[in-house]
C-alpha positions in Angstrom: -99.3 -27.5 92.0 -102.0 -27.5 89.2 -101.6 -23.9 89.0 -97.7 -24.3 88.4 -98.5 -26.9 86.0 -100.9 -24.5 84.1 -98.6 -21.6 83.8 -95.7 -24.0 82.7 -98.0 -25.1 80.0 -99.1 -21.7 79.1 -95.3 -20.8 79.1 -94.6 -23.6 76.7 -97.5 -22.9 74.4 -96.3 -19.3 74.2 -92.6 -20.2 73.5 -93.8 -22.9 70.7 -96.0 -20.0 69.2 -93.1 -17.6 69.0 -90.8 -20.2 67.4 -93.1 -21.0 64.9 -93.8 -17.5 64.1 -90.0 -16.9 63.9 -89.3 -19.7 61.7 -88.7 -18.4 58.3 -90.3 -19.5 55.1 -87.9 -21.6 52.8 -87.4 -20.4 49.0 -85.5 -22.1 46.2 -84.4 -20.1 43.2 -85.3 -22.7 40.3 -83.9 -21.7 36.8 -83.1 -18.5 35.3 -83.6 -17.7 31.6 -80.6 -15.7 30.3 -80.9 -13.7 26.7 -78.1 -11.7 25.3 -76.3 -11.0 28.6 -72.7 -12.0 29.1 -73.3 -13.2 32.4 -74.4 -17.0 32.8 -77.5 -18.4 34.5 -75.6 -19.6 37.5 -74.4 -16.0 38.1 -77.8 -14.6 37.9 -79.0 -17.3 40.5 -76.0 -16.4 42.9 -76.9 -12.8 42.6 -80.6 -13.3 43.5 -79.6 -15.5 46.3 -77.3 -13.1 47.8 -79.9 -10.4 47.7 -82.7 -12.5 49.2 -80.3 -13.6 51.9 -79.7 -9.9 52.7 -83.3 -9.2 53.4 -83.2 -11.8 56.1 -86.9 -12.8 55.6 -86.5 -16.3 53.9 -84.2 -19.3 54.1 -82.8 -19.9 50.5 -82.2 -23.6 49.6 -78.6 -24.2 48.5 -78.5 -23.7 44.6 -76.4 -27.2 44.3 -79.5 -29.1 46.0 -81.8 -27.3 43.4 -79.4 -28.0 40.4 -79.2 -31.6 41.4 -82.9 -31.9 41.2 -83.5 -30.1 38.3 -81.1 -32.2 36.5 -82.8 -35.3 37.8 -86.2 -34.4 36.7 -85.9 -32.3 33.8 -85.2 -34.0 30.4 -82.0 -32.6 28.9 -82.7 -29.7 26.5 -86.1 -29.1 27.7 -86.8 -25.7 29.3 -88.6 -25.5 32.9 -89.9 -21.9 33.4 -93.6 -22.3 33.4 -95.6 -22.1 36.9 -96.6 -25.9 36.6 -93.1 -27.2 36.1 -91.6 -24.7 38.6 -94.2 -25.7 41.4 -93.6 -29.5 40.8 -89.9 -29.0 41.5 -90.6 -26.8 44.5 -92.9 -29.4 45.8 -90.1 -31.9 45.4 -87.8 -29.6 47.5 -90.4 -29.3 50.1 -90.3 -25.2 50.0 -92.8 -22.7 50.8 -91.9 -20.7 47.7 -90.2 -20.9 44.5 -88.5 -18.1 42.4 -87.8 -18.1 38.9 -86.9 -15.2 36.7 -85.3 -14.0 33.3 -82.8 -11.4 32.3 -82.6 -10.0 28.6 -80.4 -7.5 27.3 -81.5 -5.8 24.1 -79.1 -3.0 23.1 -78.8 -0.6 26.0 -81.8 -2.1 27.9 -81.7 -4.6 30.3 -84.9 -6.4 31.4 -85.3 -8.4 34.4 -88.4 -10.4 35.4 -88.9 -12.1 38.8 -91.8 -14.3 39.7 -92.4 -15.7 43.2 -94.6 -18.9 43.1 -96.6 -20.7 45.6 -95.8 -24.4 44.7 -99.0 -25.8 46.7 -101.4 -23.6 44.8 -99.3 -23.3 41.7 -99.9 -19.6 41.3 -97.7 -16.6 41.0 -98.1 -14.6 44.3 -95.8 -11.9 43.4 -94.0 -10.6 40.2 -91.4 -8.0 39.2 -90.6 -6.7 35.8 -87.9 -3.8 35.6 -86.2 -2.4 32.9 -82.7 -0.6 33.1 -80.0 1.4 31.0 -77.4 -1.2 31.0 -74.1 -0.8 32.8 -72.3 -3.9 33.4 -70.5 -2.7 36.3 -73.7 -2.1 38.0 -75.7 -5.4 37.5 -75.7 -6.1 40.9 -77.3 -3.0 41.9 -79.8 -3.7 39.1 -80.7 -7.3 40.7 -80.7 -5.5 44.2 -83.6 -3.1 42.9 -85.5 -5.9 41.6 -85.5 -8.2 44.4 -86.3 -5.6 46.7 -89.1 -4.5 44.5 -90.4 -8.1 44.4 -90.7 -8.3 48.1 -92.0 -4.7 48.5 -88.9 -3.4 50.2 -87.9 0.2 49.9 -85.4 0.7 47.3 -82.8 3.6 48.1 -82.2 5.5 45.1 -80.1 8.3 46.3 -76.8 6.2 46.3 -77.4 4.6 43.0 -75.6 5.7 39.8 -78.1 4.1 37.7 -81.7 4.7 37.1 -85.0 2.7 36.1 -85.6 2.6 32.3 -89.2 3.7 32.9 -88.1 7.0 34.2 -85.6 7.8 31.4 -87.5 10.5 29.7 -87.4 12.6 33.1 -83.8 11.5 33.9 -82.8 12.7 30.6 -83.9 16.1 31.0 -82.6 16.1 34.8 -79.5 14.6 33.7 -79.0 10.9 34.7 -76.1 9.7 36.4 -74.5 7.7 33.7 -70.9 8.1 33.2 -70.1 10.1 29.9 -67.8 8.5 27.3 -64.1 9.1 27.6 -62.9 7.6 24.3 -59.1 8.9 24.8 -57.0 6.0 23.5 -55.0 4.6 20.2 -56.5 5.0 16.6 -55.8 2.9 13.6 -57.2 3.3 10.1 -56.8 3.8 6.3 -57.3 7.0 4.4 -57.9 7.5 0.7 -56.9 10.8 -1.5 -58.9 11.6 -4.6 -58.6 13.8 -7.6 -55.4 15.8 -8.6 -53.6 14.9 -5.4 -54.2 11.1 -6.0 -52.7 11.6 -9.7 -49.8 13.3 -8.2 -49.1 10.5 -5.5 -49.2 8.1 -8.2 -47.0 9.8 -10.7 -43.7 8.7 -11.6 -42.8 12.0 -13.5 -41.1 15.1 -12.1 -42.9 15.9 -8.8 -44.5 12.8 -8.3 -44.3 10.0 -5.5 -44.9 6.7 -7.2 -47.0 5.9 -4.3 -50.6 4.4 -3.7 -53.3 7.1 -2.7 -54.5 4.5 0.1 -52.2 4.8 3.0 -52.5 3.5 6.7 -53.1 5.8 9.5 -51.9 5.5 12.9 -52.2 8.1 16.0 -53.8 8.9 19.3 -56.8 10.8 20.4 -57.1 12.8 23.6 -60.4 14.2 24.5 -62.3 16.1 27.0 -66.0 16.4 27.9 -66.7 20.2 28.4 -70.7 20.0 28.3 -72.9 17.1 29.7 -76.5 17.1 29.5 -77.2 13.7 30.4 -78.4 12.6 27.0 -75.8 14.2 24.9 -72.1 15.5 25.9 -70.2 18.1 23.9 -66.4 17.1 23.7 -63.0 18.5 22.5 -60.8 16.2 20.6 -57.0 16.4 19.9 -55.7 13.9 17.3 -52.1 13.3 16.3 -51.3 10.8 13.7 -48.9 9.7 11.1 -50.0 8.5 7.6 -48.2 6.5 5.0 -46.0 4.3 7.2 -46.8 1.4 4.9 -45.4 3.2 1.9 -42.0 4.3 3.6 -43.8 7.9 4.3 -44.4 9.6 7.6 -46.9 12.4 7.3 -47.8 14.0 10.7 -51.1 15.9 11.1 -52.8 17.4 14.1 -56.7 17.9 14.3 -58.7 19.9 16.7 -62.3 18.8 16.7 -65.4 19.7 18.5 -67.8 17.0 18.7 -71.3 15.9 20.0 -72.1 12.3 21.1 -75.3 10.5 22.3 -74.4 8.9 25.6 -77.1 6.4 25.3 -76.5 5.2 21.8 -72.9 6.2 21.3 -73.5 8.1 17.9 -71.4 11.2 17.5 -70.5 14.1 15.1 -67.4 16.2 14.9 -65.7 18.8 12.9 -62.8 21.3 13.2 -59.6 22.4 11.7 -56.7 20.1 10.7 -53.0 20.8 10.2 -51.0 18.7 7.8 -47.4 18.6 6.9 -47.3 18.5 3.0 -44.6 19.1 0.2 -45.9 22.2 -1.9 -44.4 23.9 -4.8 -45.7 27.2 -6.3 -46.6 27.0 -9.9 -48.9 27.3 -12.7 -50.5 25.2 -15.3 -49.7 26.1 -18.9 -51.9 26.1 -22.1 -50.9 22.4 -22.5 -52.0 21.6 -19.0 -48.6 20.9 -18.0 -47.3 21.9 -14.4 -44.6 24.4 -14.4 -43.0 25.3 -11.3 -42.0 29.0 -10.5 -38.2 27.9 -10.3 -38.8 26.6 -14.0 -40.0 29.9 -15.3 -38.7 32.8 -13.0 -40.3 35.2 -15.3 -43.9 34.3 -15.3 -45.9 37.2 -14.3 -49.4 35.4 -13.9 -51.0 34.1 -10.8 -49.3 31.3 -9.0 -50.8 28.5 -6.8 -49.5 26.0 -4.2 -49.8 22.2 -5.4 -48.4 19.0 -3.9 -45.1 18.5 -5.5 -42.3 16.0 -4.1 -39.8 18.7 -5.1 -41.4 21.4 -3.0 -40.9 22.6 0.6 -42.6 21.1 3.8 -45.2 23.3 5.0 -47.9 22.7 7.7 -51.2 23.4 5.5 -54.7 24.0 7.2 -57.7 22.1 6.5 -61.1 21.0 7.7 -62.2 17.8 8.9 -66.0 16.6 9.0 -66.3 13.4 10.8 -69.2 10.8 12.0 -68.9 7.7 14.3 -70.4 5.1 16.4 -69.2 3.7 19.8 -69.4 -0.1 20.6 -69.2 -1.6 23.9 -67.4 -4.8 24.6 -67.4 -5.3 28.4 -65.2 -2.5 30.1 -63.8 -1.6 26.6 -65.4 0.7 24.1 -64.5 0.5 20.5 -65.1 4.0 18.5 -65.6 3.6 14.7 -65.3 6.7 12.6 -65.6 7.9 9.0 -64.1 11.2 8.3 -63.5 13.6 5.2 -61.3 16.5 4.4 -62.2 18.8 1.7 -59.5 20.0 -0.9 -59.7 21.8 -4.3 -57.2 19.3 -5.6 -58.9 16.3 -4.2 -60.7 15.2 -1.2 -59.4 12.8 1.2 -61.6 10.1 2.9 -60.9 7.9 6.0 -62.0 5.2 8.1 -60.4 4.8 11.6 -61.1 2.6 14.9 -59.6 2.4 18.3 -60.3 1.4 22.0 -60.7 3.0 25.2 -61.0 1.4 28.7 -63.6 2.4 31.3 -61.8 3.2 34.6 
């Protein structure tokens, strides 16, 4: 009988020991400092909570219980991110560990800092600081990588389309898996004509237009990336536009540009031919600096030149465009802003344009 009791006792002790070993540590996510990011503190806490639960190594305290405790114990307007403050809140929650962190978005770089604190000893037992090239749609992947790194779990890089900022130099050489821009979309802007062409536009005399040299531009840009190194992409851009609708004009143009764009920073440069529909008239300038058309003096045997003239015939005239620009991101939208110039012996044309494109 004694042997039976001894066996039962040993079995009981073994079961209790196993249950104790199987019991998970508890953890509370307490406060998350967010700087420059569109995501709120509560959203970052939810992401961290979800990733820790996926690891299945700790029981995470309900975020509402934590929020209620913070609201009760922390004075309004006061920040609680220090080890001592977090430890005191952790003790009140009676958890084995407390986790706090921060996320700071600076330009294209997202910095995530996680700290695992032991409330009883008031010490940071683990910490992880990681930097990423920011892509909003992959924020969950960033958090997954940071949480796994904090808990020393293997991070699978082969299925990620993002990469750690620490390896950016090598990744740029190898071609990082960042989606290149595609800025196809509508364009709006203003152009200004200078020199002789400006005088002709404003003239109320024969051949003049009585128009303002500054005109609105509306159009659409199609583009295709044909070379991508990871850091820089080469694009072919086709832009069709109408100029002067604000002044009862509709001047069509077609430009075919070759461009180079920095994927990381969004800066770009482009150049190529442009074809514009213009009214031109053959003629010459006499000794009194007066424009004489070929029709006004058919017997003139000197050199004739083409010039902008409201009495002339419509012709597509070629030209050359130089353009620079910068793209700005706003959520899933990219806003390209460009400055361009078209050289002309009778007066350069300068312009400003902007548009939008959606990420798919």
